[in-house]
C-alpha positions in Angstrom: 12.3 -3.8 12.6 14.0 -1.2 14.8 11.8 0.7 17.2 13.8 3.9 16.7 13.2 4.9 13.0 14.6 7.9 11.2 12.2 10.3 9.7 12.8 9.6 6.0 12.2 5.8 6.6 8.9 6.6 8.5 7.8 8.7 5.4 8.7 5.8 3.0 6.8 3.4 5.3 3.8 5.7 5.4 3.8 5.7 1.5 3.8 1.9 1.5 0.8 1.8 4.0 -1.1 4.1 1.6 -0.1 2.1 -1.4 -1.6 -1.0 0.2 -5.0 0.1 0.4 -8.0 -1.4 -1.6 -9.5 0.3 -4.7 -12.1 2.8 -3.5 -15.8 1.8 -4.2 -16.3 5.0 -6.3 -13.6 4.0 -8.7 -15.2 0.5 -9.1 -18.6 2.1 -9.9 -17.0 4.8 -12.2 -15.1 2.2 -14.3 -18.1 -0.2 -14.5 -16.2 -2.9 -12.7 -13.3 -2.9 -15.1 -10.9 -1.9 -12.3 -11.6 -4.2 -9.2 -8.4 -4.9 -7.6 -5.1 -3.1 -6.7 -2.2 -4.9 -8.5 0.3 -3.4 -6.0 -1.6 -4.8 -2.9 0.9 -6.5 -0.5 0.3 -9.0 2.2 2.3 -8.1 5.4 3.6 -11.7 6.1 4.1 -12.9 2.5 6.1 -10.2 0.9 8.8 -7.9 2.2 8.8 -4.2 2.1 11.9 -2.7 0.5 12.3 0.7 2.1 15.9 0.6 3.3 
């Protein structure tokens, strides 16, 4: 990854960081544990980020 990134690329990477978070505890409580995991969760070493 280049040290110098363009602004649009940074914005896309920030979106991927936000997307990679866990499901909040209040959502698990509200849905009575039907929603427990985030299906879009990504491990940094295993899968690649396609942001261009």
